[in-house]
N, C-alpha and C positions, 0 to 999 in steps of 0.2 A: 262472912267468916267469923267464927266464934272467937271468943277471947282466949280460949285455951291454945289455939293454933299460933297466935302471935309470938309467944316465947319460943315455940319450935322453929318458926321462920327466922327469928332473930338468931337462934343457935345455928341454923343452917347457913345463914349469911356469914356468921363469924367463922364457921368451919370452912366455907368456900374461900373466904379471904385469906385465912391461915394457910390453906392448901395452895392457893395461888402464890402466896409469899414463899412457900417452900419450893415451888416450881421455879420462881424467879431466882432464888438463891442457888438452886441446882444449875440453872442455865448460865448464870453470870459468874457467881463466886466459885461454884463447884468446878466449872470447866477451867477457870483460871488456876485453881489449886491443882487440878489434875495435870495441867500442862507444866506447872512448876515442879511437881513431884511425880514424874512420869513412871518410875518403877515401883513406887510404894503401893503395895496391895492394900494396906490398911487404910490409906487415904482414899483409894478408889472405893472401898467398902463404905466408908463414912459418907462420901459424896452420893453414892447410890442409895444409901439409907435415907438421905434427904429426899430423893425422888420418890421412894416408896412411902415415906411419911406423907408427902404431898398427895399422892394417889389415894391413900387411905382416907385422908381428911376430906378430899373432894367427894369420894364415894359416900362417906358418912353424911356429908352435907346434903347430897342429892337424896339419900335415903330419908333423912329427916324432913326434907321438903315433901316427899311422897307421903310419909306418915302424917304430916300436918294437914295435907289435903284430905286424907281419909278421915282423920280425927275431926276436922271441921265439917265434913259431910255427914258423919255419923251422929254428931251432936245436934245437928239442925233438924 
């Protein structure tokens, strides 16, 4: 693997960990907040936004991994 792809893999790992953290916050903290504020639509939107952010970060992390694999093969 070329030296160029290591920063990309590091960025992918950071994005995947950050996305996993968002999923954790959605599953644990977000559900508790939703139970406490049952009727508040704004709170529901904020909690769902955390889920969407996690999904976007995980997808970006996976795309960066794919790009780093192709960049490493192209340079070789």
